[in-house]
A tleap script that builds the chain and sets N, CA, C and O, in Angstrom:
source leaprc.protein.ff14SB
mol = sequence {
  NMET SER VAL HIE SER PRO THR GLU ILE THR
  ALA LEU ALA ALA GLN ALA ALA ALA ASN GLU
  PHE LEU ILE ASP ARG LEU PRO ASP ARG PHE
  THR ALA ASP SER PRO GLU ARG ILE PRO GLY
  ARG GLU VAL TRP ARG VAL PRO VAL ILE LEU
  ALA TYR PRO PHE VAL GLY SER VAL GLY ARG
  VAL GLY GLU VAL VAL VAL SER ALA GLU THR
  GLU GLN VAL ILE SER TYR THR PRO LEU ASP
  GLU MET LYS ARG ALA ALA GLN GLU LEU TYR
  GLU ALA HIE ARG ALA GLU ILE GLU ALA PRO
  PHE CSER
}
set mol.1.N position { 94.852 -90.085 -158.724 }
set mol.1.CA position { 95.392 -91.682 -158.841 }
set mol.1.C position { 94.178 -91.782 -159.330 }
set mol.1.O position { 93.326 -91.106 -158.755 }
set mol.2.N position { 93.784 -92.546 -160.388 }
set mol.2.CA position { 93.018 -93.367 -161.014 }
set mol.2.C position { 93.278 -94.804 -160.895 }
set mol.2.O position { 94.333 -95.339 -161.236 }
set mol.3.N position { 91.921 -95.599 -160.226 }
set mol.3.CA position { 92.196 -96.993 -160.318 }
set mol.3.C position { 91.281 -97.332 -161.420 }
set mol.3.O position { 90.231 -96.816 -161.804 }
set mol.4.N position { 92.300 -98.829 -162.019 }
set mol.4.CA position { 91.790 -99.438 -163.193 }
set mol.4.C position { 91.151 -100.637 -162.731 }
set mol.4.O position { 91.797 -101.226 -161.864 }
set mol.5.N position { 90.168 -101.114 -163.035 }
set mol.5.CA position { 89.717 -102.395 -163.106 }
set mol.5.C position { 90.308 -103.223 -163.977 }
set mol.5.O position { 90.703 -102.723 -165.030 }
set mol.6.N position { 90.540 -104.924 -163.707 }
set mol.6.CA position { 91.299 -105.433 -164.541 }
set mol.6.C position { 90.562 -105.494 -166.069 }
set mol.6.O position { 89.366 -105.247 -166.224 }
set mol.7.N position { 91.414 -105.837 -167.086 }
set mol.7.CA position { 91.453 -105.835 -168.121 }
set mol.7.C position { 91.657 -106.911 -169.231 }
set mol.7.O position { 92.760 -106.994 -169.772 }
set mol.8.N position { 90.889 -107.534 -169.503 }
set mol.8.CA position { 91.408 -108.594 -170.387 }
set mol.8.C position { 91.757 -108.441 -171.623 }
set mol.8.O position { 91.339 -107.740 -172.545 }
set mol.9.N position { 92.787 -109.387 -171.477 }
set mol.9.CA position { 94.145 -109.255 -172.973 }
set mol.9.C position { 93.120 -109.880 -173.993 }
set mol.9.O position { 92.205 -110.650 -173.705 }
set mol.10.N position { 93.509 -109.314 -175.463 }
set mol.10.CA position { 93.042 -109.649 -176.683 }
set mol.10.C position { 94.027 -111.023 -176.980 }
set mol.10.O position { 95.163 -111.369 -176.657 }
set mol.11.N position { 93.374 -111.355 -177.452 }
set mol.11.CA position { 93.838 -112.953 -178.552 }
set mol.11.C position { 95.478 -112.252 -179.012 }
set mol.11.O position { 96.478 -112.749 -178.493 }
set mol.12.N position { 95.570 -111.487 -179.665 }
set mol.12.CA position { 96.751 -111.532 -179.893 }
set mol.12.C position { 97.994 -111.223 -179.313 }
set mol.12.O position { 99.077 -111.204 -179.896 }
set mol.13.N position { 97.698 -110.903 -177.737 }
set mol.13.CA position { 98.712 -110.961 -176.800 }
set mol.13.C position { 98.435 -112.115 -175.754 }
set mol.13.O position { 99.125 -112.199 -174.738 }
set mol.14.N position { 97.187 -113.195 -176.084 }
set mol.14.CA position { 97.672 -114.958 -175.393 }
set mol.14.C position { 98.291 -115.267 -176.672 }
set mol.14.O position { 98.643 -116.374 -176.266 }
set mol.15.N position { 98.590 -115.255 -177.486 }
set mol.15.CA position { 99.365 -115.534 -178.821 }
set mol.15.C position { 100.395 -115.415 -178.410 }
set mol.15.O position { 100.845 -116.485 -177.998 }
set mol.16.N position { 101.380 -114.163 -178.254 }
set mol.16.CA position { 102.189 -113.377 -177.924 }
set mol.16.C position { 102.303 -114.037 -176.616 }
set mol.16.O position { 103.256 -114.773 -176.868 }
set mol.17.N position { 102.009 -114.277 -175.443 }
set mol.17.CA position { 102.325 -114.844 -174.703 }
set mol.17.C position { 102.973 -116.193 -174.767 }
set mol.17.O position { 104.104 -116.589 -174.485 }
set mol.18.N position { 102.074 -116.672 -175.150 }
set mol.18.CA position { 102.301 -117.869 -175.790 }
set mol.18.C position { 103.721 -118.349 -176.391 }
set mol.18.O position { 104.539 -119.156 -175.950 }
set mol.19.N position { 103.715 -117.619 -177.471 }
set mol.19.CA position { 105.018 -117.717 -178.148 }
set mol.19.C position { 105.792 -117.482 -177.310 }
set mol.19.O position { 106.496 -118.484 -177.187 }
set mol.20.N position { 106.146 -116.585 -176.513 }
set mol.20.CA position { 107.480 -115.847 -175.626 }
set mol.20.C position { 107.890 -117.317 -174.896 }
set mol.20.O position { 109.036 -117.760 -174.821 }
set mol.21.N position { 106.317 -118.143 -174.231 }
set mol.21.CA position { 106.585 -119.037 -173.577 }
set mol.21.C position { 107.339 -120.629 -173.973 }
set mol.21.O position { 108.061 -121.472 -173.440 }
set mol.22.N position { 106.629 -120.374 -175.265 }
set mol.22.CA position { 107.996 -121.830 -176.381 }
set mol.22.C position { 109.187 -121.256 -176.693 }
set mol.22.O position { 110.149 -122.000 -176.886 }
set mol.23.N position { 109.349 -119.732 -176.805 }
set mol.23.CA position { 110.678 -119.440 -177.590 }
set mol.23.C position { 111.591 -119.848 -176.460 }
set mol.23.O position { 112.792 -119.878 -176.731 }
set mol.24.N position { 111.231 -120.155 -175.283 }
set mol.24.CA position { 112.321 -120.098 -174.171 }
set mol.24.C position { 112.521 -121.452 -173.842 }
set mol.24.O position { 113.558 -121.824 -173.292 }
set mol.25.N position { 111.585 -122.230 -174.145 }
set mol.25.CA position { 111.413 -123.626 -174.576 }
set mol.25.C position { 111.492 -125.099 -175.408 }
set mol.25.O position { 111.707 -126.257 -175.051 }
set mol.26.N position { 111.280 -124.620 -176.359 }
set mol.26.CA position { 111.330 -125.402 -177.548 }
set mol.26.C position { 111.820 -124.532 -178.888 }
set mol.26.O position { 111.813 -123.318 -179.090 }
set mol.27.N position { 112.342 -125.903 -179.905 }
set mol.27.CA position { 112.910 -124.719 -181.233 }
set mol.27.C position { 112.014 -124.412 -182.101 }
set mol.27.O position { 110.891 -124.847 -182.356 }
set mol.28.N position { 112.636 -123.642 -182.499 }
set mol.28.CA position { 111.468 -122.126 -183.401 }
set mol.28.C position { 110.885 -122.849 -184.712 }
set mol.28.O position { 110.363 -122.190 -185.612 }
set mol.29.N position { 111.017 -124.344 -184.764 }
set mol.29.CA position { 109.482 -124.635 -185.285 }
set mol.29.C position { 107.792 -124.885 -184.680 }
set mol.29.O position { 106.720 -125.151 -185.222 }
set mol.30.N position { 108.274 -124.620 -183.190 }
set mol.30.CA position { 107.482 -125.028 -182.513 }
set mol.30.C position { 106.375 -123.227 -182.478 }
set mol.30.O position { 107.231 -122.343 -182.508 }
set mol.31.N position { 105.759 -122.940 -182.457 }
set mol.31.CA position { 104.561 -121.653 -182.288 }
set mol.31.C position { 102.923 -121.637 -181.945 }
set mol.31.O position { 102.186 -122.614 -181.812 }
set mol.32.N position { 102.575 -120.162 -181.840 }
set mol.32.CA position { 101.480 -120.633 -181.363 }
set mol.32.C position { 100.210 -119.993 -182.365 }
set mol.32.O position { 99.965 -118.798 -182.198 }
set mol.33.N position { 99.769 -120.402 -182.924 }
set mol.33.CA position { 98.315 -120.696 -183.415 }
set mol.33.C position { 96.961 -119.689 -182.545 }
set mol.33.O position { 96.958 -119.211 -181.410 }
set mol.34.N position { 95.995 -119.653 -183.552 }
set mol.34.CA position { 95.193 -118.178 -183.030 }
set mol.34.C position { 94.383 -119.351 -181.683 }
set mol.34.O position { 94.015 -120.512 -181.508 }
set mol.35.N position { 94.461 -118.306 -181.160 }
set mol.35.CA position { 94.048 -118.607 -179.504 }
set mol.35.C position { 92.342 -118.864 -179.560 }
set mol.35.O position { 91.702 -118.161 -180.343 }
set mol.36.N position { 91.542 -119.989 -178.628 }
set mol.36.CA position { 90.360 -119.132 -178.609 }
set mol.36.C position { 89.809 -118.968 -177.453 }
set mol.36.O position { 90.334 -119.716 -176.628 }
set mol.37.N position { 88.727 -118.125 -176.886 }
set mol.37.CA position { 88.470 -118.293 -175.620 }
set mol.37.C position { 87.981 -119.583 -175.235 }
set mol.37.O position { 87.808 -120.469 -176.073 }
set mol.38.N position { 87.697 -119.774 -173.739 }
set mol.38.CA position { 87.604 -120.592 -173.440 }
set mol.38.C position { 85.794 -119.977 -172.454 }
set mol.38.O position { 85.722 -119.207 -171.497 }
set mol.39.N position { 84.718 -120.638 -173.131 }
set mol.39.CA position { 83.473 -119.977 -172.412 }
set mol.39.C position { 83.687 -120.441 -170.774 }
set mol.39.O position { 84.246 -121.473 -170.402 }
set mol.40.N position { 83.103 -119.419 -169.934 }
set mol.40.CA position { 83.045 -119.380 -168.784 }
set mol.40.C position { 83.771 -119.479 -167.794 }
set mol.40.O position { 83.434 -119.412 -166.612 }
set mol.41.N position { 85.266 -119.717 -168.435 }
set mol.41.CA position { 86.268 -119.418 -167.541 }
set mol.41.C position { 87.533 -118.593 -168.526 }
set mol.41.O position { 87.788 -118.756 -169.720 }
set mol.42.N position { 88.197 -117.642 -167.488 }
set mol.42.CA position { 88.765 -116.298 -168.134 }
set mol.42.C position { 90.466 -116.189 -168.457 }
set mol.42.O position { 91.433 -115.527 -168.080 }
set mol.43.N position { 90.129 -117.350 -169.457 }
set mol.43.CA position { 91.890 -118.116 -169.903 }
set mol.43.C position { 91.534 -118.190 -171.786 }
set mol.43.O position { 90.464 -118.165 -172.395 }
set mol.44.N position { 92.419 -118.250 -172.080 }
set mol.44.CA position { 92.477 -118.424 -173.362 }
set mol.44.C position { 93.591 -119.843 -173.947 }
set mol.44.O position { 94.743 -120.155 -173.647 }
set mol.45.N position { 92.622 -120.406 -174.845 }
set mol.45.CA position { 93.342 -121.833 -175.410 }
set mol.45.C position { 94.606 -121.932 -176.662 }
set mol.45.O position { 94.281 -122.085 -177.840 }
set mol.46.N position { 95.727 -121.849 -176.335 }
set mol.46.CA position { 96.228 -121.416 -177.401 }
set mol.46.C position { 97.035 -123.023 -178.341 }
set mol.46.O position { 97.908 -123.808 -177.968 }
set mol.47.N position { 96.462 -122.964 -179.252 }
set mol.47.CA position { 97.410 -124.175 -179.909 }
set mol.47.C position { 98.649 -123.644 -180.521 }
set mol.47.O position { 98.933 -122.548 -181.005 }
set mol.48.N position { 99.462 -125.023 -180.312 }
set mol.48.CA position { 100.760 -124.838 -180.406 }
set mol.48.C position { 101.046 -125.577 -181.734 }
set mol.48.O position { 100.688 -126.755 -181.733 }
set mol.49.N position { 101.538 -125.182 -182.702 }
set mol.49.CA position { 101.715 -126.377 -183.810 }
set mol.49.C position { 102.741 -126.227 -184.192 }
set mol.49.O position { 103.391 -125.300 -183.709 }
set mol.50.N position { 103.445 -127.223 -185.412 }
set mol.50.CA position { 104.634 -127.127 -185.846 }
set mol.50.C position { 104.802 -126.535 -187.292 }
set mol.50.O position { 104.517 -127.349 -188.170 }
set mol.51.N position { 105.088 -125.645 -187.608 }
set mol.51.CA position { 105.632 -125.238 -188.906 }
set mol.51.C position { 107.038 -124.956 -189.198 }
set mol.51.O position { 108.032 -124.919 -188.474 }
set mol.52.N position { 106.809 -124.718 -190.790 }
set mol.52.CA position { 108.322 -125.118 -191.450 }
set mol.52.C position { 108.175 -123.787 -192.669 }
set mol.52.O position { 107.154 -123.262 -193.114 }
set mol.53.N position { 108.991 -123.634 -192.840 }
set mol.53.CA position { 109.213 -122.521 -193.924 }
set mol.53.C position { 108.965 -122.962 -195.402 }
set mol.53.O position { 109.298 -124.066 -195.831 }
set mol.54.N position { 108.642 -122.453 -195.787 }
set mol.54.CA position { 107.665 -123.173 -197.452 }
set mol.54.C position { 106.732 -123.612 -197.318 }
set mol.54.O position { 105.863 -123.325 -198.140 }
set mol.55.N position { 106.491 -124.303 -196.496 }
set mol.55.CA position { 105.627 -125.550 -195.789 }
set mol.55.C position { 104.703 -125.025 -195.260 }
set mol.55.O position { 103.685 -125.512 -195.751 }
set mol.56.N position { 104.396 -124.092 -194.322 }
set mol.56.CA position { 103.493 -123.677 -193.149 }
set mol.56.C position { 103.467 -124.968 -192.052 }
set mol.56.O position { 104.313 -125.855 -191.938 }
set mol.57.N position { 102.462 -124.817 -191.435 }
set mol.57.CA position { 101.889 -125.855 -190.412 }
set mol.57.C position { 101.747 -127.244 -190.770 }
set mol.57.O position { 100.929 -127.401 -191.677 }
set mol.58.N position { 102.132 -128.002 -190.466 }
set mol.58.CA position { 101.885 -129.584 -190.703 }
set mol.58.C position { 101.258 -130.372 -189.483 }
set mol.58.O position { 101.289 -131.602 -189.440 }
set mol.59.N position { 100.550 -129.406 -188.258 }
set mol.59.CA position { 100.029 -130.207 -187.597 }
set mol.59.C position { 99.918 -129.360 -186.127 }
set mol.59.O position { 100.452 -128.269 -185.928 }
set mol.60.N position { 99.261 -129.969 -185.338 }
set mol.60.CA position { 99.145 -129.060 -183.903 }
set mol.60.C position { 99.951 -130.440 -183.452 }
set mol.60.O position { 100.002 -131.483 -184.105 }
set mol.61.N position { 100.794 -130.078 -181.696 }
set mol.61.CA position { 101.499 -130.780 -181.342 }
set mol.61.C position { 100.925 -131.069 -179.929 }
set mol.61.O position { 101.080 -132.100 -179.274 }
set mol.62.N position { 99.855 -129.349 -179.403 }
set mol.62.CA position { 99.543 -129.512 -177.994 }
set mol.62.C position { 99.075 -127.778 -177.824 }
set mol.62.O position { 98.578 -127.139 -178.751 }
set mol.63.N position { 99.292 -127.339 -176.755 }
set mol.63.CA position { 98.766 -126.015 -176.045 }
set mol.63.C position { 98.736 -125.653 -175.067 }
set mol.63.O position { 98.469 -126.292 -174.049 }
set mol.64.N position { 99.102 -124.156 -175.204 }
set mol.64.CA position { 98.813 -123.149 -174.190 }
set mol.64.C position { 97.936 -122.460 -173.508 }
set mol.64.O position { 97.325 -121.682 -174.239 }
set mol.65.N position { 97.543 -122.413 -172.145 }
set mol.65.CA position { 96.615 -121.731 -171.457 }
set mol.65.C position { 97.373 -120.765 -170.672 }
set mol.65.O position { 98.308 -120.897 -169.882 }
set mol.66.N position { 96.558 -119.506 -171.209 }
set mol.66.CA position { 97.049 -118.313 -170.981 }
set mol.66.C position { 95.849 -117.784 -170.241 }
set mol.66.O position { 94.668 -117.999 -170.514 }
set mol.67.N position { 96.354 -117.038 -169.236 }
set mol.67.CA position { 95.758 -115.865 -168.107 }
set mol.67.C position { 94.450 -115.013 -169.172 }
set mol.67.O position { 95.214 -115.028 -170.137 }
set mol.68.N position { 93.697 -114.606 -169.513 }
set mol.68.CA position { 92.652 -113.927 -170.061 }
set mol.68.C position { 92.839 -112.190 -168.943 }
set mol.68.O position { 92.519 -111.076 -169.357 }
set mol.69.N position { 93.315 -112.439 -167.812 }
set mol.69.CA position { 93.602 -111.483 -167.231 }
set mol.69.C position { 94.720 -110.814 -166.665 }
set mol.69.O position { 94.946 -109.643 -166.360 }
set mol.70.N position { 95.379 -111.912 -166.607 }
set mol.70.CA position { 97.197 -111.500 -166.628 }
set mol.70.C position { 98.266 -111.810 -167.575 }
set mol.70.O position { 99.467 -111.586 -167.423 }
set mol.71.N position { 97.765 -112.274 -168.428 }
set mol.71.CA position { 98.438 -113.035 -169.553 }
set mol.71.C position { 100.329 -114.032 -169.415 }
set mol.71.O position { 101.338 -114.212 -170.098 }
set mol.72.N position { 99.695 -114.427 -167.890 }
set mol.72.CA position { 100.293 -115.513 -167.664 }
set mol.72.C position { 100.006 -116.797 -168.054 }
set mol.72.O position { 98.831 -117.116 -168.233 }
set mol.73.N position { 101.107 -117.768 -168.250 }
set mol.73.CA position { 101.362 -119.798 -168.751 }
set mol.73.C position { 100.343 -119.800 -167.504 }
set mol.73.O position { 100.466 -118.975 -166.598 }
set mol.74.N position { 99.373 -120.736 -167.511 }
set mol.74.CA position { 98.891 -121.585 -166.512 }
set mol.74.C position { 98.929 -123.109 -166.354 }
set mol.74.O position { 98.836 -123.878 -165.397 }
set mol.75.N position { 99.128 -123.258 -167.876 }
set mol.75.CA position { 99.022 -125.107 -168.173 }
set mol.75.C position { 99.749 -124.619 -169.541 }
set mol.75.O position { 100.100 -123.621 -170.171 }
set mol.76.N position { 99.723 -125.934 -169.547 }
set mol.76.CA position { 100.467 -126.219 -170.938 }
set mol.76.C position { 100.812 -127.954 -170.906 }
set mol.76.O position { 101.034 -128.773 -170.014 }
set mol.77.N position { 100.719 -127.990 -172.419 }
set mol.77.CA position { 101.045 -129.535 -172.867 }
set mol.77.C position { 102.552 -130.128 -172.412 }
set mol.77.O position { 103.533 -129.611 -172.946 }
set mol.78.N position { 102.735 -131.123 -171.506 }
set mol.78.CA position { 104.224 -131.472 -171.348 }
set mol.78.C position { 105.225 -130.985 -172.231 }
set mol.78.O position { 104.536 -130.272 -172.961 }
set mol.79.N position { 106.339 -130.895 -172.637 }
set mol.79.CA position { 107.186 -130.499 -173.402 }
set mol.79.C position { 107.420 -131.406 -174.381 }
set mol.79.O position { 107.329 -131.317 -175.605 }
set mol.80.N position { 107.964 -132.940 -173.134 }
set mol.80.CA position { 108.195 -134.296 -173.683 }
set mol.80.C position { 106.954 -134.366 -175.084 }
set mol.80.O position { 107.417 -134.563 -176.207 }
set mol.81.N position { 105.961 -134.256 -174.983 }
set mol.81.CA position { 104.941 -134.914 -175.222 }
set mol.81.C position { 104.631 -134.027 -176.861 }
set mol.81.O position { 104.250 -134.605 -177.879 }
set mol.82.N position { 104.951 -132.324 -176.735 }
set mol.82.CA position { 105.065 -131.891 -177.896 }
set mol.82.C position { 106.219 -132.263 -178.723 }
set mol.82.O position { 106.361 -131.806 -179.857 }
set mol.83.N position { 107.072 -133.105 -178.169 }
set mol.83.CA position { 108.275 -132.887 -179.293 }
set mol.83.C position { 108.356 -133.852 -179.517 }
set mol.83.O position { 109.362 -134.045 -180.199 }
set mol.84.N position { 107.658 -134.962 -179.265 }
set mol.84.CA position { 106.751 -136.373 -179.294 }
set mol.84.C position { 106.328 -136.218 -180.475 }
set mol.84.O position { 106.810 -136.622 -181.534 }
set mol.85.N position { 104.892 -135.282 -180.155 }
set mol.85.CA position { 103.722 -135.229 -181.292 }
set mol.85.C position { 104.871 -134.782 -182.860 }
set mol.85.O position { 104.801 -135.290 -183.979 }
set mol.86.N position { 105.875 -133.649 -182.357 }
set mol.86.CA position { 106.476 -132.835 -183.219 }
set mol.86.C position { 107.009 -133.798 -184.743 }
set mol.86.O position { 106.740 -133.683 -185.939 }
set mol.87.N position { 108.167 -135.064 -183.673 }
set mol.87.CA position { 108.533 -136.177 -183.953 }
set mol.87.C position { 107.705 -136.450 -185.273 }
set mol.87.O position { 108.111 -136.214 -186.411 }
set mol.88.N position { 106.630 -136.920 -184.975 }
set mol.88.CA position { 105.549 -137.925 -185.446 }
set mol.88.C position { 105.420 -137.285 -186.861 }
set mol.88.O position { 105.689 -137.639 -188.009 }
set mol.89.N position { 104.673 -135.740 -186.022 }
set mol.89.CA position { 104.250 -135.213 -187.406 }
set mol.89.C position { 105.462 -134.963 -188.669 }
set mol.89.O position { 105.153 -135.011 -189.860 }
set mol.90.N position { 107.040 -134.659 -188.134 }
set mol.90.CA position { 107.672 -134.529 -188.894 }
set mol.90.C position { 107.849 -135.942 -189.977 }
set mol.90.O position { 107.681 -136.003 -191.195 }
set mol.91.N position { 108.250 -137.002 -188.995 }
set mol.91.CA position { 108.124 -137.987 -189.958 }
set mol.91.C position { 106.931 -137.997 -191.125 }
set mol.91.O position { 107.330 -138.308 -192.247 }
set mol.92.N position { 105.782 -137.751 -191.013 }
set mol.92.CA position { 104.344 -137.947 -191.617 }
set mol.92.C position { 104.789 -137.223 -192.978 }
set mol.92.O position { 104.471 -137.506 -194.133 }
set mol.93.N position { 105.513 -136.337 -192.558 }
set mol.93.CA position { 105.467 -135.194 -194.081 }
set mol.93.C position { 106.923 -134.738 -194.185 }
set mol.93.O position { 107.333 -133.607 -194.445 }
set mol.94.N position { 107.604 -135.820 -193.937 }
set mol.94.CA position { 108.690 -135.500 -194.148 }
set mol.94.C position { 109.754 -134.898 -195.688 }
set mol.94.O position { 110.718 -134.169 -195.921 }
set mol.95.N position { 108.610 -135.939 -196.531 }
set mol.95.CA position { 109.058 -135.558 -198.247 }
set mol.95.C position { 108.599 -134.107 -198.136 }
set mol.95.O position { 109.506 -133.305 -198.362 }
set mol.96.N position { 107.704 -133.706 -197.914 }
set mol.96.CA position { 107.072 -132.029 -198.180 }
set mol.96.C position { 108.253 -131.231 -197.582 }
set mol.96.O position { 108.935 -130.331 -198.071 }
set mol.97.N position { 108.291 -131.938 -196.174 }
set mol.97.CA position { 109.252 -130.440 -195.750 }
set mol.97.C position { 111.226 -130.540 -196.307 }
set mol.97.O position { 112.182 -129.769 -196.385 }
set mol.98.N position { 110.989 -131.678 -196.509 }
set mol.98.CA position { 112.501 -131.587 -197.179 }
set mol.98.C position { 112.336 -131.012 -198.352 }
set mol.98.O position { 112.856 -129.900 -198.452 }
set mol.99.N position { 111.640 -131.516 -199.496 }
set mol.99.CA position { 111.131 -130.852 -200.900 }
set mol.99.C position { 112.040 -129.542 -200.932 }
set mol.99.O position { 113.136 -129.555 -201.491 }
set mol.100.N position { 111.593 -128.562 -200.384 }
set mol.100.CA position { 111.753 -127.014 -201.030 }
set mol.100.C position { 113.728 -126.994 -200.926 }
set mol.100.O position { 114.379 -126.159 -201.555 }
set mol.101.N position { 114.325 -127.973 -200.106 }
set mol.101.CA position { 116.055 -127.551 -199.965 }
set mol.101.C position { 116.621 -128.611 -200.381 }
set mol.101.O position { 117.780 -128.735 -199.987 }
set mol.102.N position { 116.034 -129.817 -201.355 }
set mol.102.CA position { 116.141 -130.366 -201.864 }
set mol.102.C position { 116.887 -130.249 -203.279 }
set mol.102.O position { 116.985 -131.235 -204.009 }
savepdb mol mol.pdb
quit
């Protein structure tokens, strides 16, 4: 039996963990963007963006912090705060978001 030392998860794994967290809690327009490693800490900061088909990202609404060792979400922007930010972004970009469906 071999003993493995803890391994650091990749940025892609951190992004996937954040997306899994978001899927369980928010509508499908909320998605994880490219993570960044926090210097001196064993975590990935994963931005949460609001995105629409044919438009792409309309802006950042929060973040999810994922452990670089366990893939566990250790903190996140409050969900109500992300929803409120998303509503403001939607209102600011309404014409662009609705244009492909008009």
